[in-house]
C-alpha positions as CSV (number, residue, x, y, z in Angstrom):
1,M,59.5,135.5,65.7
2,S,63.0,136.8,66.4
3,S,65.1,138.5,63.7
4,S,67.4,135.5,63.5
5,R,66.2,132.2,62.2
6,R,68.9,130.4,64.1
7,S,69.7,130.1,67.8
8,W,72.2,127.8,69.6
9,R,69.9,127.9,72.7
10,R,66.8,126.8,70.8
11,A,68.8,124.2,68.9
12,G,70.1,122.8,72.2
13,E,66.5,122.7,73.5
14,A,65.4,120.8,70.5
15,L,68.1,118.2,70.9
16,R,67.3,117.8,74.6
17,G,63.7,117.2,73.6
18,W,64.5,114.5,71.1
19,R,63.1,111.1,71.8
20,S,64.6,107.8,70.9
21,R,62.9,107.9,67.6
22,Q,64.8,111.0,66.5
23,W,68.1,109.7,67.8
24,T,67.5,106.4,66.0
25,V,66.8,108.2,62.7
26,A,69.9,110.4,63.3
27,G,72.1,107.3,63.8
28,A,70.6,105.5,60.8
29,G,71.0,108.7,58.7
30,A,74.6,109.1,59.8
31,L,75.3,105.4,58.9
32,A,73.6,105.7,55.5
33,T,75.5,108.9,54.7
34,A,78.8,107.3,55.7
35,I,78.1,104.5,53.3
36,L,76.6,106.6,50.5
37,V,79.5,109.0,50.5
38,G,82.3,106.7,51.8
39,A,81.7,103.6,49.6
40,P,81.9,105.2,46.1
41,T,84.8,107.4,47.2
42,D,86.5,104.3,48.7
43,V,87.1,106.0,52.0
44,V,85.0,103.1,53.3
45,P,86.9,100.2,51.8
46,N,84.7,97.9,49.6
47,P,85.1,95.5,46.7
48,L,83.0,97.6,44.3
49,F,85.0,100.9,44.1
50,G,88.6,101.8,44.1
51,R,90.7,104.9,43.8
52,S,93.9,105.9,42.0
53,V,95.1,108.2,44.8
54,P,95.3,106.9,48.4
55,V,92.8,108.1,51.0
56,Q,94.1,111.2,52.9
57,W,94.2,111.2,56.7
58,W,91.7,114.1,56.8
59,N,89.1,112.1,54.7
60,Y,88.1,110.0,57.7
61,P,87.2,112.9,60.1
62,A,85.6,114.8,57.2
63,L,83.4,111.8,56.5
64,A,82.6,111.3,60.2
65,V,81.6,115.0,60.6
66,T,79.6,114.9,57.4
67,A,77.8,111.7,58.5
68,A,77.0,113.0,62.0
69,L,75.7,116.3,60.8
70,A,73.7,114.8,57.9
71,G,72.1,112.4,60.4
72,I,71.0,115.2,62.6
73,V,69.6,117.2,59.7
74,L,67.8,114.1,58.4
75,S,66.3,113.5,61.8
76,T,64.8,117.0,62.0
77,Y,62.4,115.8,59.3
78,V,60.9,113.2,61.8
79,R,57.6,114.5,63.1
80,Q,57.5,114.9,66.8
81,P,54.0,114.4,68.2
82,S,54.6,116.9,71.1
83,T,55.7,119.9,69.0
84,A,53.2,122.5,67.9
85,S,55.3,123.7,65.0
86,E,57.4,121.7,62.5
87,P,60.3,123.2,60.7
88,K,59.5,124.5,57.3
89,P,61.3,122.6,54.5
90,S,63.0,125.8,53.5
91,D,64.7,126.1,56.9
92,G,68.1,124.8,56.0
93,G,67.1,121.8,53.9
94,R,68.8,123.2,50.7
95,L,72.0,124.0,52.7
96,G,72.1,120.4,53.9
97,A,71.7,119.0,50.5
98,I,74.5,121.2,49.1
99,G,76.7,120.3,52.0
100,G,76.1,116.6,51.4
101,V,77.0,116.8,47.7
102,L,80.1,118.9,48.5
103,S,81.3,116.3,51.0
104,F,81.3,113.7,48.2
105,F,83.6,115.9,46.1
106,A,85.7,116.7,49.1
107,V,86.6,113.1,50.1
108,G,86.6,111.6,46.6
109,C,89.7,110.7,44.7
110,P,90.9,113.8,42.8
111,V,91.8,112.0,39.6
112,C,88.8,109.7,39.6
113,N,86.3,112.6,39.1
114,K,85.6,112.6,35.4
115,L,84.5,116.2,35.3
116,V,87.7,117.4,37.1
117,L,89.8,115.2,34.7
118,L,88.1,116.6,31.7
119,L,88.5,120.2,32.9
120,L,92.0,120.0,34.4
121,G,93.7,116.8,33.3
122,A,95.4,114.4,35.7
123,S,98.2,116.7,36.7
124,G,95.7,119.6,37.1
125,A,93.5,117.5,39.3
126,L,96.5,116.7,41.6
127,S,97.9,120.2,41.5
128,Y,94.8,122.3,41.7
129,W,91.8,120.2,42.7
130,A,93.4,118.0,45.4
131,P,94.5,121.1,47.5
132,L,91.0,122.5,47.3
133,Q,89.4,119.3,48.7
134,P,90.1,120.0,52.4
135,L,88.4,123.4,51.9
136,L,85.4,121.7,50.3
137,A,85.3,119.5,53.4
138,V,85.2,122.5,55.7
139,L,82.6,124.2,53.6
140,S,80.5,121.0,53.5
141,A,80.6,120.7,57.3
142,A,79.8,124.4,57.7
143,L,76.7,124.1,55.4
144,L,75.5,121.0,57.2
145,A,76.0,122.6,60.6
146,E,74.1,125.7,59.5
147,A,71.3,123.5,58.1
148,A,71.1,121.6,61.4
149,L,71.2,124.8,63.5
150,R,68.4,126.4,61.4
151,R,66.2,123.3,61.4
152,L,66.7,122.6,65.1
153,S,66.1,126.2,66.0
154,S,62.9,126.3,64.1
155,Q,61.7,123.2,66.0
156,T,61.4,125.2,69.3
157,E,60.6,128.7,68.1
158,C,57.2,130.0,69.0
159,P,54.8,130.3,66.1
160,V,53.7,133.8,65.3
161,T,50.0,134.2,65.3
162,A,48.3,136.6,62.9
163,S,46.5,139.5,64.6
164,A,43.1,140.5,63.4
């Protein structure tokens, strides 16, 4: 095995080798992520949730990037019959989970988050938390991208055989 657990070349090879089953799961996972993150944060308008502060322009691309990357990461868990080695669950899965949770805090209403309100108050949430949210969105996307890169890379890496 190479010294790096990630490779853009191997990740690209993995994506090129995906069948319709993996792409379907990626699309369904992206849609589910968009709804699971977007509905409670009211970035995706719905009658069940609201927000005190209007949705920011960057919330939409942040949600779209999160959804697309989460769909790809989720799809790496679909077993491919033609591959000899499957990615290990430790290959980026935890990064993907953290990235997904961060995206929820990134696009959410800054004054609707009870924990932020308790710690900072309403003015602190708008003065300190709201300016950090775009950074959380970038961090979330970076973690999801790294998780996808690691998991895709491990789909095409050659397994190491133990020598006697």
